[in-house]
N, C-alpha and C positions, 0 to 999 in steps of 0.2 A: 184793302178792306172792301168787303163785298156784302151786299144785302140781297134778300130774295128778289127785290124789284130789279136789281141790275142783271139778273139772269135772263130776264125777258127782254132786255133792252139791247138792240143790235147796234146802235149808234155809239161809237167810242167816245164822242164828246159828251153824250148823255151820261155815260158811265163815269167819266172824269168829273163832270159837274156834280153828280150825285155823291161821288167820293169826297169831293171838296166840301159839300154840305155836311156829310157825316163826320168828317174830321173837325170842322168848326164846331158842330154840336157837341161832339165828344170832348173837345178841348174845354169848352165852356162848362160842361157838367163835371169834368174831372177837377178843374180848378175850383169850382164851387164846393166840391166835396173836401178838397185839401185844406182850404183856408177861406177866411172872409175876404172877399174881393172889395177893392175900393169902388165907389160908384163909377168912376171914370173907366176902370178896368172892365167892370161888368158891362157897362154900356158899349165899350169897344168890342168885346167878345160877342155880345148880342147883335151888334151891327154886322159883324163878320158872318154870323149865321144867317141874318136877314139878306145880306148881299148874295150869299151862296144860294139861298132859296130863290131869290129873284133871278139870278143868272140861269138857274136850271129851268124855272118856269118860262122865262123868255125864250130859251133855246127850244124847249118842248112845244111852245106855242107856234113855232115855225114849222110844225108838221110832224113832230115826234111823239105825239100822244099826250097823255095827261100826267101830271105829277102824281106819283104813287105815294 
């Protein structure tokens, strides 16, 4: 899975972390479309997205540019 911002990123870890975020986000969106999620399920999926964003931001703060 790739996005326009990954094309400009040379760090393989940045690419992997962004891919992890995109997968978590897409999983949340797709499950929300398919059915009504329980509050616990939705909270867990939102937490997965937040953790993926935090990991990407933390990695990029170490000198890899800004979150796109």
